[in-house]
N, C-alpha and C positions, 0 to 999 in steps of 0.2 A: 499226739500234737506236740508234747514236750520234746520228743526226739527230733521232730521237724524243725522246731525253733532252735534247738541246739545245733543242728546241721547248718542252718542259715547263719547263725552267729559265728560258727567256726569258719564258714566260707568268707564272711565279711572280714574276720580278723586276719585271714590269709592274704587279703588284698593289700596292695600298696596304699599308703595313706592318701596319695594323690587320687587314687581311684575312689576311695570312700568319700572324699570331699569334692568329687568332680561336679562341675557346673556346666554351663554352656560351652560348646566347643570353641576354643580360642582360634579365631580365623582372621586373616587379613590378606589382601591381595599382594602385599609386599613382604616376602619372607626371605630376605637376602642374607648375606653373611652376617650382618649385624644381628638380625633376628635369630638366626641359628646359634650364633655365639652367645646371645642373651639366654636362650633356652638351655644351652650347655652349662652356662655359669649358674643358672638356677638349679639345675639338676645336681651340680657339684655341691651347692649349698644345702640341698635337701638330704644329702648323705651325712647323717650325723655320726661322728666318731665319738664313742663313749670311752674316754680315757679313765684310767684309775684315778682315785681322788687323792692319792698320796704320791709325792715325788721323792726320788732319791737324790736327785741333783737339781741345782738351779743355775741357769746361765742368764746373766743380765748383760745385754749388749746395748751400748750407748753411743749413738752417733752424735758427737758433741756439736751443737748448733744446727742439727738437722731438722729444721722446721718443715711445715707442710709444703711451702713453696720450694724448698730444697729437694724434698722427696719427688715432687712432680717434675722439676727440671732435671733431676738426676735420672729419673725414669726415661725421659726423652733422650737425654745425653747417652745413656747406656744403650738404648735402642738404635741410636744413630752412629754410635762408636762402640760396638760390642767388643768384648775382650775374650770371648770363649768360642770363636769360630762361627758364630751366627752371621747371617747376611744382614748388613745394615738396612734399616727400614726407616719409615717416617718418625718412629719413636713413641708417639702418643699411646699406641696400643701395647707397648712393651710392659713387662712386669718385672719389678725388682724382687729380691728374695723374700721379703716380708709381705708382699702384696697378696699372697695366697694363704697366709696364716689365718686361722679360722676365727680369731677373736681380736677385736679392735676397740679402743677407747680413745677419748680425748683427755689430756692431762693438763691441769692448771699448774703453771710453773712459778707463780710469784713466790718471793721469799717473805719471811715474817715481817720484814720492814721495807720491802721493795716491790713496786709494781712490776718492774722488769728485772729479771733475776740474773744471777751469775752462776757459774758452774759449781762453786763451792757450796752455796746454799741449796741448790737443786740436787746435787749428788748426795749431800747430807740427808736430805729428805728421803731419797730412795734407799739409803743405807742404814738409817736409824729409825725411820717411822715417824719422825717429828720434823717440822719445819724449823729453820733457823734463819739468822740474818745473812744478808749479802756479804760475801767474803769470808764467812766463817765455816769451818769444817768440823762437823760432828760434835757440836756443843749445843746445849739448850738455848732457846732464843733469848734468855735472860742471863746466860752465863758468859763471863769474860775471862781474862787471863788468870784471875784468881782461882778459877775452877781447876786449873792444872794441878793445884796442890791437893785436890781431893778427886783423883781420877775415878774413884768408885762411884762418884755422883754424876759422871758424864754419861750421855746416852751410849749404849753399847751398839757397836756396828753389827751388821748382819754377819760379816766375816768373823768377828770376835765370838759371836754366839755359835756360829757354825763350827769354829775351831774347838770351842769348849765342848761341843757334842761329838768330837772325834772326826769331824768331816775334813776333807781337803779344801784348800783355799788357793785361788790363783788370780793373777791380774795380767792382762795383755793390753798394751796401749801403744799408740803411735806418738804420744807426748812424753814429756819427762814423767818418770814414775812417781815423782813428788808433786806433779801438777794436780790441780783441784779435784778432777773426777777420780783418777786412780787413788789419790791420797784419802779420799772419803771411804775407801774400803778398809783402811787400817788406822788412820790418824785422827788426832783431835787437836786443833789449834784455833785460836780466835782470829788469826790472820793467815789467809792462804799463802801469803808471800814468805812465811817462815819455813821455807823448804830446807834450808841448810844454815849452818853457822857461817854466814857471810854478810855482805853489806845490806842485803835485803832484810836481815834480821838483826837490827842494831843491838849493841851490848846492853843498852838501857832496857830494851824490851826483854832480853834474855834473863834479866834479873827477876822476871815474873815467875821463872821456874818452868815455863813451857818448853818442852823438848822439840827440837826441829824435826820436820817430817821424815827426812832421810834416816835420822837416828831411830825414829819410831818404827820405821819399816824394818830395820835390822833387829830391833828389840821386840818385834811383834810376838806376843805370847804364843808359843807353840810353833811359830815360824810359818812362812808361806811355802807351799809346795812348788809354785812356779810364778816367777815375776819376770816379765819381758817388756822392755820399752827403752826409753832414752833417759837422759839426765845424769850421766855418770859423773859430771863435774861436781854435783852436789854431794858426792860420796868421797871425794878425794881432796887432799890438802892443796892449798894454793902453791903454785910453783912445781907441782908434781901431777899436772894434768887436771887439777880441780880448782875449786874456788873457796874451799873451807878455810877459815882463818884460825881454827882451833887445832890445826895440825893433825887431825884424826884421819885415818884411812878406813872408811867404813866398809869398804870391800874386803879388806884384810880382816876386820873385826867380824864381818859376816862369815867369812871362811873359817875363822877360829871358833865361832859359835856353832857352826854347822859343818864339822869336818868331813862329813860324807857328801856335802853339797858340791855343786859344780858352778863356777862362774864363767860366763862367756862374754866376750866383748865385740864379736862380729858374727855375721851370718855363717861363716865357715865353721866357727866354733859350735854354733847351735846345731848345724847339720851333722856334726861329728858325734853328737850325744845320742845315747839310746834312751828313749822315753821310759823304758821299763827299768832303768837303773835306779838303785836306791838313792835317797837323798834329794834335797831340794835343788832347784835350778834358779840362778839369778842371771839374767841377761840384760846388760846395759850397753846398747850398741852405739850410742853417740853421747857427746858431752851434754848436749841440750836435747831438744825434741828430735825425733826421727825426721828424715827428709820427707817432703811431699812425695807421693807416689810418682809423679811426673819426673822428679829429680833423683829418685832413689837409685843407688848403685847396688845391684843384687849381690855382689861379692862381699859388700860391707854390711848391708842392712837386710834383714829378713823382711818379707812383706807381711802385712797384717794377716793375710790368709795363712801363710806359712807359720807364723807365730801362734795363731789360733789353733791350727791343726796339731802342732806339737803340744800345746797346753792341754788340749783334749786328751791326747794319748797319755801324757804324763799323769793327769788327774785320774783317768780311767785305770791306769796301772796302780796308782796309789790306792784307789778305792778297793781294788781286788786284794791288795796287800793288807788293807785294814779290815778285811772280812766283810766287804760289801758296803761299808760306810761311804756315803756319797760325797759330793763336793759342791762348792760355790765358786763360780768363775765369773769375773767381770771383764768384758772385752770392750775397749773404747776405740772408736774411729775418731781420734781427737783432733785431727788437723783439718777436718771440714770447717771447724770453727775458726781456725787461724787464717785460712784462705778467705773466708768471709770478712774477717776483720780488715784484711787488705783490700777488700772489694774486688777480689780476683775470682770471677765465677768459674773459669776453667778448672783451676786447682780444687776449688770447693766441690765441684761436681765429680771430678776424678776421684777425690777422696771418698765421696759418698758411694761411687760405683764400686770401689774396692771394699768399702764397709759392707755393701750388699753381697759381694763375693764371699766375705768372711761369714756372714749370716748363712749363706747357702752352704758353706762348708760345715757349719754347725748342724744345720737341719739334715744334712746328708749323713753325718757321722753318728749322731746320738739316737738313742731309743726314746721316742717321744711318749712312750707309755711310762717312762720313769724319769724323764727330764723335762722340767718346765723351762721353756725358752721365752724370754721377754726381750723385745726390741723397741727402743724408744730413743728420745732425745732429752737432753737436760733443759734446753731452751731453744728458741728460734733465733733468726736473724732478720734484718730488714730488707732482704732481697725480695723483689717482686717479679711476677711474670705478667706482662701486659701488652696491649697494643694491637690486637686482632691479626696476628700473623697467620698465614695460611698453614694448613696441616702439612707437617713435614719440614717446616721452616727450620733452618739451623738454629737450635736452641741458644747457641752462642752468637748468632749473627744478627745483622740488621733485619728489620721487619719487612717482609714482602707480604703485603696485606691481601686479604680476600676482598675482591671487588664486589660491589653491589649491595653491601650491607652498611652497618654502622661504621665500618672502617674507611669509607670513602674519604679521601683527603688528598693533600698535595703529595706528589711522588717525585723522587729524583729521577734522573735519566736512566738509572739502573733499575728503577721500579721499587725503590725503598720508600717506606713511609717517612714523611718529614714532620718535625714539630713546628711550632709557630715561629721559630727562628730560622727555619729552613735547614735544620740539621737532621741527618738520618737518625732514626731511633732503633735501639736494640730491644729485644724481648725482655732481657734481664737488666734490671737496674737496682740501685740501692737508695734508701731514704737518706742515708748519710754515709760518710766515709771520707778518706783522704783524696783530695783532688790530685795530689802528686805523691808518689811513694818511690823510694829508691829501687831501681831495677825494674819497675813496672811503669806502664804509660797508657794513657787514653789515646795516644796518637797512633797506636798499633791497630791493625784490623781487630774487630771484636772477637773473632774466634782464635786469636793468638793466645797461647798459654800465659803470656805476660800482660795481657790487656787488663786495664782497670776499668770497670764498668762505670757508667755515669751515675751521678747521685744528686739529690736535691740540696743537701747541706754539706759543706766542707768541714770535716772534723779530723782530729788526729788519727782516729781509727773508727771503722764502721762498728756499730753497736749491736747488741742483742735486741731482740724484739720480745714483746710480751704476750703474744697470742698462745693459745693452747698448742701442745705438740701431740703427736700420735703415739699410741702404745699398741704394739702387736704381740700376740701371745699364742703359743701352742704347747700342748703337754698337760700334765695333771694340774687341775684348777685354773686352767686358762679361761674357763668359762666365767671366772670372776672379773675378767677384763672386759668391761662393757660400759657404755654410757659416758658420762663425764665424771672425772674423779680428781681428787687432790693428789699431788705428786707423792706425798708420803704414804699413800695407800699402797703403792707398789711394794714397799717393804712388807706390809701386812699380808699381801697376796702371796709373796714368796714364803713368808713364815707359815701361812695356812697350808700351802702346798707341801711343806715338809712336816706338817703335823705338829708344829710348835704351838703351845697353848699358854 
């Protein structure tokens, strides 16, 4: 009898979980492509991937300003305007690079003193494990400029801890390297505008003893293995291609500090480098932010994908040279945010599309059994998607509504939905933003790259929004990314993945 029971138990254990828990047959007269796709999606979710619990590397990828509405609109935009040889489609069924990552959470983005946050406070939360005030980088919520005199009492950034453990550290961004999000990897200031010794950092404030962010980058203890982005003017003296009023050339100082390092100022220089070569790399491709992808000149500026690919190769080579010590890389698609501030949906979605391509490059190149990859945003924006457009409607265009439902209303002769003033409506609009901006216009067709979307309130610049943002994860301890979490928990998940206690 016992042998019979053992045989039955063994047979049951050999069955798939779905067979053991089988109930009534799932049947319906309509089993079309949506049905079959749903079953396939469920089957994929049932395939549990058991990753190791310890990571060697951590990659944090931040789409600056990439809220939920931006993700949805970018998904449709990417499907309607693919860049990888795919056939254009309606867009709604498309997937961006992070859409199939196994673990997802919602993240609360408020700062310690602000309901709607900025990039400085949010990037600080992710990089130090504590929340701070709006406009502040990597300082405690009660610390001001006086804290610069006691740097040992400041929160340590993830990169600082990683470097002290012998790990590699890198930054890739499409903004100035001293801008809020990348600066949170290495810097500590009570005012995010203190990027350089220039007019944005007055002499009276400098008396506090706080060092400007460009200098902090050059002096980062142990150095950075790879830094790629814009903002070269913050490193050079006024009158010599820069804007520093202290006469210092920080690029020269960096080269003197790291004699085996390589500085590059354009894409051609980057492409001439060997990632396996010894010494760090500093690439500053523009005086200010990098160009929007729509406006980028390939011979002058590397793309976000190209910069990310080189950084991965550089850090992997450094890891091998360090006997297997891993690395921390922060990659920012920073100009999603800037296009939104101008209420320019085309450029915002184009930047998000390229950020997705960079995420895809990372997921393709790394070993997810040893690398934790996190994809998120620092905050959202006030762009909305609305108005009952039919499926496949141009995400940048006027609304052609689905008839017969809640969308019934007045139409133009072209079939566009009209508001109560008789004006055609677009799917994308903003709660606030500039009614007029230099070089951009609402008089253009809505799918023109220079079109300014409509908005409810006229303001100098479109603002951030306060809703939660998404966090996607794959790799060791990605299972900790779930539910709703505070933004500073991201730091603690990264630390747990590396086994820091």
